[in-house]
C-alpha positions in Angstrom: 11.4 -12.8 -16.3 8.8 -12.0 -13.6 7.4 -15.1 -12.0 3.6 -15.6 -12.4 1.6 -17.9 -10.2 -0.4 -20.8 -11.5 -4.1 -20.1 -11.3 -6.4 -23.0 -10.3 -9.4 -23.8 -12.5 -11.6 -22.5 -9.7 -10.5 -18.9 -10.6 -12.5 -19.2 -13.9 -15.7 -18.4 -12.1 -17.3 -15.0 -12.7 -16.7 -13.6 -9.2 -14.4 -10.5 -9.4 -12.1 -12.1 -6.8 -11.6 -15.8 -6.0 -9.7 -17.2 -3.1 -7.1 -19.6 -4.5 -4.7 -20.1 -1.6 -3.8 -19.2 2.0 -0.3 -18.9 3.4 -0.1 -19.6 7.1 2.0 -17.3 9.4 1.4 -19.3 12.6 3.7 -17.3 15.0 2.9 -13.8 13.8 1.0 -11.8 16.4 -0.6 -8.3 16.2 -1.3 -5.9 13.5 0.0 -6.4 9.9 0.8 -3.4 7.9 1.9 -2.9 4.3 3.3 -5.4 1.7 5.5 -5.4 -1.4 6.8 -7.9 -3.9 10.0 -9.1 -5.6 8.4 -10.3 -8.9 11.6 -11.7 -10.4 12.5 -13.6 -7.2 8.9 -14.7 -6.3 9.0 -13.2 -2.8 6.4 -11.3 -0.9 7.5 -8.9 1.9 5.0 -8.4 4.8 5.5 -5.7 7.4 4.3 -7.5 10.6 4.1 -4.3 12.7 2.8 -6.0 15.9 5.3 -8.8 15.6 8.3 -6.4 15.1 9.3 -8.4 12.0 9.2 -8.4 8.2 8.0 -11.8 7.0 9.4 -13.0 3.7 7.2 -15.4 1.8 8.4 -17.7 -1.0 5.7 -17.6 -3.6 7.1 -20.7 -5.3 6.7 -22.9 -2.2 3.8 -20.9 -0.7 5.4 -20.6 2.7 7.5 -18.3 4.8 11.2 -18.6 3.9 12.8 -15.9 6.0 12.2 -13.3 8.8 13.8 -9.9 9.3 13.9 -8.7 12.8 13.6 -7.7 15.5 12.5 -4.3 14.2 10.5 -1.6 16.0 7.1 -1.5 14.4 7.8 -2.0 10.7 5.1 -0.2 8.7 6.2 0.4 5.1 8.2 -1.9 2.8 9.4 -1.1 -0.7 11.5 -3.4 -2.9 13.7 -1.9 -5.7 14.3 -4.6 -8.3 17.0 -2.7 -10.3 19.2 -2.6 -7.2 17.8 -5.6 -5.4 17.4 -3.6 -2.2 14.6 -3.8 0.3 13.6 -0.6 2.2 11.7 -0.9 5.5 10.2 2.1 7.4 9.8 1.5 11.2 7.5 3.8 13.2 8.7 3.2 16.7 12.3 2.8 15.5 12.0 6.2 13.7 14.2 5.0 10.9 14.5 3.4 7.4 16.6 0.3 7.0 18.0 -1.1 3.8 18.6 -4.8 3.3 20.4 -6.6 0.5 17.9 -8.4 -1.7 19.6 -11.7 -1.9 20.8 -12.3 1.6 18.5 -9.8 3.4 21.4 -8.7 5.4 21.4 -5.0 6.7 23.2 -2.6 4.4 22.4 0.9 5.7 19.9 3.0 7.7 18.7 6.5 8.3 17.6 7.6 11.7 15.5 10.6 12.9 12.2 9.7 11.0 9.7 9.7 13.8 6.6 7.5 13.1 8.0 6.4 9.7 5.1 4.9 7.9 4.3 4.7 4.2 7.2 4.4 1.8 7.5 4.7 -2.0 10.5 4.1 -4.3 10.8 6.2 -7.5 12.8 4.1 -10.0 13.2 7.1 -12.3 15.2 9.1 -9.8 16.3 6.2 -7.5 14.9 8.3 -4.6 12.8 7.1 -1.7 9.9 9.0 -0.3 8.9 8.3 3.3 5.9 9.6 5.2 6.8 10.4 8.8 5.9 12.9 11.6 4.2 15.8 9.8 6.2 15.6 6.6 7.3 13.6 3.6 11.0 12.9 3.6 13.2 12.6 0.5 16.0 10.1 0.6 18.8 9.4 -1.8 19.4 5.7 -1.9 23.1 5.5 -3.0 24.5 6.3 -0.5 21.4 6.3 1.7 20.8 9.8 3.1 18.0 12.3 3.7 18.2 15.2 1.3 15.0 17.0 2.0 11.5 17.1 3.2 8.1 18.8 2.7 6.1 19.8 5.7 2.4 19.0 5.9 -0.6 20.0 8.0 -0.5 16.6 9.8 0.8 13.1 9.6 0.8 11.7 6.1 -0.9 8.4 5.4 -1.0 6.8 2.0 0.5 8.8 -0.8 1.0 8.2 -4.6 3.7 9.3 -7.0 2.8 10.4 -10.6 4.9 8.5 -13.2 4.3 10.9 -16.0 4.6 14.0 -13.8 6.3 15.3 -10.7 3.4 15.4 -8.2 2.9 13.4 -5.0 -0.7 13.1 -3.7 -0.8 12.7 0.0 -3.6 11.9 2.4 -3.5 14.0 5.5 -6.4 12.8 7.7 -5.9 15.1 10.6 -6.4 18.1 8.3 -9.2 16.5 6.3 -7.3 17.1 3.1 -5.3 15.8 0.3 -1.9 17.5 0.0 -0.3 18.0 -3.5 3.5 18.1 -3.4 5.8 18.9 -6.4 8.8 16.6 -5.9 10.9 18.6 -8.4 10.4 21.8 -6.4 10.3 20.1 -3.1 7.3 22.1 -2.1 3.6 21.9 -1.2 1.6 23.3 -4.2 -2.1 22.7 -3.3 -4.4 21.3 -0.7 -7.8 19.7 -1.6 -10.4 19.7 1.1 -12.5 16.6 1.9 -15.3 18.7 3.1 -17.6 16.7 5.5 -15.7 13.4 4.8 -13.0 12.2 7.2 -10.3 9.6 8.1 -8.9 9.4 4.6 -6.2 6.8 5.0 -5.7 4.9 1.7 -5.6 6.2 -1.9 -4.9 4.9 -5.4 -4.0 6.7 -8.6 -5.6 6.3 -12.1 -3.1 8.3 -13.9 -4.4 7.7 -17.4 -7.8 9.2 -16.6 -6.4 11.9 -14.3 -8.3 10.5 -11.3 -7.3 10.1 -7.7 -9.3 7.6 -5.7 -9.5 8.2 -1.9 -11.2 5.9 0.6 -12.6 7.4 3.9 -13.7 5.8 7.1 -16.0 8.5 8.4 -18.3 7.9 6.7 -17.1 4.8 4.7 -16.9 5.9 1.1 -14.8 5.8 -2.0 -14.2 9.3 -3.6 -12.9 10.2 -7.0 -11.0 13.5 -7.6 -10.0 15.1 -10.8 -6.2 15.5 -10.5 -6.2 18.5 -12.9 -8.8 20.5 -11.1 -8.7 19.1 -7.6 -12.5 18.7 -7.6 -14.4 15.7 -6.4 -16.2 14.2 -9.4 -17.7 11.0 -8.1 -18.0 8.4 -5.4 -19.8 5.5 -3.8 -20.5 4.3 -0.3 -17.6 2.1 1.1 -16.9 -0.5 3.7 -15.7 -0.1 7.3 -12.1 0.3 8.6 -10.6 0.6 5.1 -6.7 0.8 5.1 -5.5 -0.2 1.6 -6.8 0.7 -1.8 -5.6 -0.4 -5.3 -6.7 0.5 -8.8 -6.7 -2.2 -11.5 -6.0 -0.2 -14.7 -6.7 -3.1 -17.0 -10.2 -4.0 -15.6 -10.9 -0.4 -14.5 -11.7 -1.5 -10.9 -10.7 -0.4 -7.4 -10.1 -2.9 -4.6 -10.7 -1.5 -1.1 -9.5 -3.8 1.7 -11.5 -3.2 4.8 -11.0 -4.3 8.4 -14.6 -5.2 8.8 -13.6 -8.4 6.8 -14.4 -7.6 3.2 -12.8 -6.4 0.0 -15.1 -4.0 -1.8 -14.8 -4.2 -5.6 -15.8 -1.0 -7.4 -16.1 -0.7 -11.1 -15.2 2.5 -13.0 -18.0 2.9 -15.5 -16.3 6.1 -16.7 -13.9 8.5 -14.9 -16.8 10.2 -13.1 -19.0 7.2 -12.5 -18.3 4.3 -10.1 -20.4 1.3 -9.1 -19.8 -1.3 -6.4 -20.0 -4.7 -8.1 -19.2 -7.0 -5.1 -18.0 -7.4 -1.6 -15.7 -10.4 -1.1 -15.5 -11.9 2.4 -12.0 -12.1 3.9 -11.4 -12.1 7.7 -12.0 -9.7 10.6 -9.2 -7.2 10.9 -7.8 -8.0 7.4 -7.3 -4.5 6.1 -4.0 -4.3 4.3 -2.7 -6.1 1.2 -1.1 -5.8 -2.2 -2.5 -5.9 -5.8 -0.1 -7.2 -8.4 -1.4 -6.5 -11.9 1.2 -8.7 -13.6 0.0 -11.7 -11.6 -3.7 -10.9 -11.7 -3.5 -11.4 -7.9 -4.7 -9.6 -4.8 -2.9 -10.5 -1.5 -4.8 -9.8 1.7 -3.1 -9.9 5.1 -5.2 -11.4 7.9 -3.9 -10.9 11.4 -4.2 -13.6 14.1 -7.6 -13.6 15.8 -8.3 -15.8 18.9 -7.8 -19.4 17.6 -7.1 -18.3 14.0 -3.4 -17.9 13.0 -2.3 -15.0 10.9 -2.2 -15.7 7.2 -1.9 -14.2 3.7 -5.0 -14.8 1.6 -4.3 -15.0 -2.2 -7.1 -14.0 -4.5 -7.2 -14.4 -8.3 -8.7 -11.4 -10.1 -11.2 -12.2 -12.8 
């Protein structure tokens, strides 16, 4: 059974997010990239890109319990609970490594993935999708091997996989577009222009309502696209230096984590109408994290700044 954290009484306040705990990472330096979780084991995996490590946090003891490294710029992490394998994409290392879930010992790796970045595991097919170079690579996981790729108009940033369909939606900032890939055909099937918006790094998928949410940095905004038509149907102004975005399907909210030091909370009034209902202060440079619906928890990674150590901030979602 998946472990759920105890929520202090403070979290009963009406604020959309309440800080309930911080987890210190005192010797982690530099930029922190993406996160994933082992729900059953109560572990959080943190890609500490600037530190060349993956930090493993014990969510029972609320402290770091292990470290994987040295790696070369770990950026993406994905944990597969069915096989208890941890996949790590390293940009400078140009590879994906696989680690055994229990011991965290290395099991296998694939080279030749220049600037390997975001990574997604598809449990239905047991395949791994990796954004790298100017393409999305397709990897079989048993045994680990690259079996295909789809070329794009630029380097892929965040991408999302449909669960009820075969599409992958991919942010391609250099081309000012969202690329649509059919993973069954292994081909690019559409490109949606962002028009005068730019620097589209994070995205989140509301599959029930056929909406794709995309956050941009220039200018800061949250945009909603109809995944059936590819048309932009709504949006609101955003916060600065956004790098992670999550959709809470239960509360119909989006959480945009922004490096200016806030999480913007945006309410979906209906699929075409969105309203910002709060901006929760975090820390300067904190722009990545992980929303875990089963825990009602948003984890935010705050890098070291001057006299302040790196930390993971744990927010309860109300």
